C-alpha positions, -999 to +999 in steps of 0.1 A: -123+453-061-131+434-033-146+400-028-167+388+003-148+355+007-169+341+039-201+347+020-190+334-015-176+305+003-210+302+023-233+304-002-211+283-030-215+251-007-252+253+006-263+254-028-240+224-039-259+204-009-291+190-020-302+190+016-158+650-174-178+677-201-172+674-239-193+705-251-169+722-268-160+697-291-172+693-330-201+672-330-188+651-355-159+641-331-185+626-304-199+591-301-236+598-294-249+568-270-287+562-264-296+536-240-336+535-240-345+520-203-383+525-211-392+497-241-374+472-222-384+436-242-376+404-235-350+417-207-333+434-232-321+470-234-318+488-273-287+510-277-283+534-301-244+545-314-238+575-338-204+576-346-177+601-349-167+610-384-150+579-399-123+578-423-118+541-434-138+516-453-141+492-424-145+499-389-147+476-355-169+483-327-159+465-295-175+457-259-147+452-235-138+422-225-121+428-194-121+460-175-098+477-146-099+467-113-117+429-121-086+411-132-102+382-152-117+376-190-153+386-190-162+392-227-194+417-216-198+418-257-215+380-251-244+393-236-250+416-268-268+404-303-293+420-329-260+440-339-270+466-371-255+492-391-268+516-412-262+546-439-277+579-435-309+564-456-315+540-432-296+510-453-280+481-434-248+478-442-229+444-439-219+433-402-194+405-393-192+393-360-153+387-352-156+376-318-178+371-286-167+411-279-162+428-317-184+437-351-167+446-379-184+471-401-182+472-435-186+507-459-176+527-426-173+561-446-213+556-445-220+547-415-248+563-396-258+548-368-253+509-351-276+491-327-279+464-309-298+451-277-279+442-240-293+415-220-281+413-179-253+396-169-273+389-133-295+365-150-268+342-162-248+336-130-246+300-121-226+302-086-208+320-057-172+309-060-144+323-078-137+290-099-167+297-123-172+321-151-193+343-137-189+381-141-182+395-107-220+414-096-207+446-087-188+447-126-219+431-140-250+443-150-290+441-140-322+449-163-351+445-140-378+466-161-391+493-144-376+482-109-341+486-110-309+488-137-276+484-126-254+504-156-219+495-159-214+514-188-186+493-199-213+464-201-238+486-224-211+508-242-185+504-266-157+516-287-149+523-319-115+512-332-091+539-323-116+561-312-110+558-275-103+592-268-131+609-288-159+621-263-188+605-253-226+619-252-249+594-232-285+597-230-305+576-209-343+574-213-361+559-183-391+551-167-401+587-146-404+564-112-363+556-117-335+578-104-303+575-116-279+575-087-237+584-101-209+604-099-217+620-133-236+653-136-270+649-154-272+678-181-309+675-188-334+686-167-361+664-177-376+635-155-375+605-180-340+617-192-304+621-185-277+633-204-238+627-197-208+634-212-174+624-206-137+635-225-133+600-235-142+557-233-125+554-201-140+583-181-172+569-190-162+533-179-151+545-146-186+560-139-217+535-130-255+543-131-279+527-108-317+534-121-341+523-088-371+539-067-346+572-055-333+560-018-302+581-011-284+602+015-259+628+007-236+642+036-199+660+035-167+650+046-138+672+046-147+687+015-159+656-004-196+653-008-206+615-006-236+599-019-259+567-007-278+553-026-292+517-018-317+493-040-335+467-017-360+450-032-382+442+000-377+475+015-357+457+047-329+487+041-327+521+040-299+547+031-307+562+054-305+533+080-266+526+069-254+561+066-242+571+104-220+542+102-206+550+067-201+588+076-180+577+105-160+551+085-156+578+056-145+605+076-120+583+095-102+576+060-104+613+047-087+621+083-064+592+077-054+599+038-049+635+045-037+656+015-032+627-005-071+629-017-086+655-035-119+638-046-146+662-049-175+638-052-178+599-042-211+574-048-215+543-032-241+522-048-256+494-029-275+467-047-287+443-021-300+413-038-329+388-030-307+355-042-332+342-063-321+323-090-322+352-117-304+376-093-265+385-086-245+361-063-212+373-066-206+399-032-178+427-028-174+456-044-158+472-073-137+504-072-139+534-093-122+571-092-153+585-078-178+554-066-181+523-056-206+500-067-215+477-039-231+441-043-246+421-012-275+400-002-307+415+017-313+387+037-282+398+059-290+411+091-283+451+096-251+441+114-235+417+090-248+443+061-226+472+083-196+448+090-197+441+053-200+473+042-175+491+063-150+455+047-156+463+010-163+503+008-131+514+030-109+490+004-124+504-027-125+542-015-086+535-005-079+525-045-084+564-049-045+562-043-037+533-061-042+522-089-060+556-094-036+578-088-005+561-090-002+538-115+016+519-147+015+530-183-010+492-186-032+507-166-032+542-176-036+529-216-058+501-209-062+476-236-099+469-230-101+436-255-060+428-254-054+441-216-017+438-207-015+438-168+010+450-146+028+434-122+022+454-092-008+445-076+008+440-044+003+474-045-030+481-059-045+454-044-024+451-014-012+483+000-048+492-005-059+460+019-035+471+045-047+508+043-083+495+049-073+476+082-045+502+092-071+533+094-091+515+115-067+514+145-050+545+133-086+561+137-097+543+169-124+523+153-104+491+163-080+479+187-047+465+189-060+433+199-087+435+165-059+447+145-032+417+152-060+389+148-065+405+117-030+401+108-026+368+122-053+357+095-042+369+067-009+355+077-027+321+079-047+327+046-015+333+030+005+302+039-025+282+021-018+295-012+013+295-033+041+317-010+068+310-032+053+323-066+064+356-074+040+384-068+050+404-098+052+374-123+016+368-107+003+400-112+018+399-152-001+369-155-032+373-134-054+365-164-042+330-171-035+298-148-017+291-126-012+326-117-051+330-116-060+310-086-036+328-066-053+361-073-068+360-038-036+367-024-035+403-031-058+404-004-036+383+021+003+382+014-002+416-006-014+433+024+013+417+046+036+433+017+022+465+024+028+464+066+066+448+061+074+481+040+054+504+068+074+487+094+108+491+076+102+525+066+087+532+104+123+517+116+148+536+094+130+570+096+128+568+136+089+567+134+088+597+115+073+585+083+057+552+069+038+540+038+017+566+035+043+587+031+055+568+005+023+568-014+022+608-009+057+610-024+046+583-055+008+605-062+038+637-061+061+618-088+034+602-109-003+611-106-035+605-122-020+615-156+012+604-153+016+564-150+049+549-143+069+523-164+065+487-146+100+482-141+111+514-130+091+513-099+112+495-075+141+517-082+117+549-077+104+535-042+140+529-032+150+560-044+118+578-023+126+556+010+159+534+020+181+506-002+165+480+024+130+487+010+143+481-022+161+449-008+129+438+002+108+442-029+134+422-052+138+395-028+100+391-014+079+406-042+097+397-071+116+372-060+100+336-048+115+341-010+083+335+016+084+368+039+093+363+077+066+382+095+080+375+126+112+393+115+095+423+108+068+423+138+099+419+162+111+453+150+077+470+162+082+449+194+052+424+187+058+388+188+035+355+183+007+348+209-020+324+209-054+326+220-086+303+228-115+320+209-152+314+206-152+297+170-184+300+146-213+273+155-226+266+118-193+276+098-153+270+103-132+288+078-150+285+047-166+255+055-203+257+068-214+224+088-252+227+070-262+234+033-295+244+021-315+228-009-318+255-034-348+240-045-370+235-011-347+260+010-347+235+040-316+237+058-295+207+067-268+194+086-242+180+065-224+147+060-194+152+047-180+172+072-169+163+108-196+179+131-185+202+157-193+202+196-224+220+191-240+194+166-226+164+189-240+178+223-272+182+211-273+147+189-279+166+157-269+137+128-261+145+094-294+150+073-316+161+102-334+191+087-334+223+105-373+232+107-371+259+136-341+277+163-364+288+199-392+284+180-385+306+149-383+286+120-358+289+093-348+285+056-329+298+031-345+332+031-335+341+068-302+319+070-285+348+075-301+355+106-294+323+118-260+324+117-261+363+129-280+357+158-258+322+167-225+342+173-246+361+202-251+323+220-233+320+250-219+285+264-245+267+282-276+289+268-309+272+269-318+262+232-345+240+220-346+229+180-371+214+161-357+193+131-371+168+107-351+132+109-360+104+084-395+125+080-404+128+111-405+160+134-391+160+169-377+188+191-342+185+210-338+206+243-306+210+254-279+233+260-256+253+235-214+241+235-193+267+216-166+256+197-134+271+205-102+274+188-066+278+190-055+307+170-025+323+164-023+357+172+002+391+178+011+404+209+032+436+219+061+420+245+084+443+240+084+477+261+114+492+243+097+493+208+066+510+223+076+544+204+084+528+174+052+504+173+028+535+186+041+556+151+032+527+132-001+518+148-010+559+155+016+575+133 
């Protein structure tokens, strides 16, 4: 999973300011599901489930509380209601709702059919930050009758107690105008009905489907078929418009991974939000073995959209390595309603995030300066979190406080852990091997169907690498000692440096200087932050409503255009801003003053380590 932090923080603060096949299975041993996307009533979808043979007097049907990759308690079952059970004659059976996610059915031996209504999660999202109870949008569901359905299957389909390994047959009826994008194979030639079969529930959960007006592209990268499907409410973006960048990136990823990846088909589902009150507001992506669901705001400029897609899709794609190939028993035998979390988020999310950055320097998509800037940024972010908390303890308890609030560190310190291990292996092997080699070996040792024991992973990694790697894991990952990043970077001849860089006009870090009134959509200067030199030079004051800049009108609908265009402004460029102050309009003319920030970064300074550094970055 990857959440886009700058988008989340910006939007949250702005709005808070007023201004596989189962055909061989016997019929009695199949969970047969029908999802009706045609007859949508009150923004709800009817789901009908025919159970496999049940031999107990009582059975429990559950919809997940948590799904793999989210690391949060979401209670998807609370979006379902009107749950009913019937026998073969159509007589109702007694049903008792146990909790948000589970229903107990009496006289279960006679159970013939279960029905219930599912509402979508997008309608219920209240905000965009990490501190609320919203379901992360890429893991959520959307029901927009006749226009779009984001079918994250765990939000629509549940499972019967002790029947997780029973095959599933799912039939989805849909309007002829909508097409379902997914990595699964549709076994029905009908234009209004799709049939998907999976060998067990876990496979179904890992296969999202997005129904919308057909807008997709396909291409092949080194033997992998890629499908890019896009839903853009106004048609601003198309799959074709972003495919060149996606193809370049995914080709580089495949080249970087080499033999570790044997996936034959991969689907990217991009849902672009209108950012209306009843639409998605949690931006980022969620990984699956053969797919990624991505949610971003449609208002983003093309350059920012593509940049964000590169960020999140590359991260999710590398999850093919871990945890989708290399994982513990907690993930292999995931309990959707009483989940036990693994200790190894440092690997699942951290190493994945490290690869998402390393492959770009490795494949020539970014230069060394940009790579070091990213590393410095992650070190800075990690310092703002709890640097003495055991990473393995945080991982195992990530659903609870105070560990839950430290989850974001998987993208920061988690990636840096991967970097340090990579450097240790490079140093000890004279540059011949790195952490990707370790992942290859772990994939061969374990693999998709062979999980490891959480408590045994460090010993196995040490056996496959060097004692120094084991020492690092025990001291800095399981232990509470902060990592001395300078020490490890010095091994490859990289040392601290500082650089004066132009900052953003309208946002510093995660703090914007402007706010948006969600009701009126007007943009105004915030009163609770110290304004930078851009604002003070132009004599812009707290509460000023920004009506137009350089004769272009702005509000909530195109605020990302304003932020993106400001990044192209140069020092002393002429600028004209129309504002409304105390109800009266006025025009301010002046020049742009760019706020500069002194930032810590790194540079290669030790020529004697250049060979090892090049092996690290380019090997």
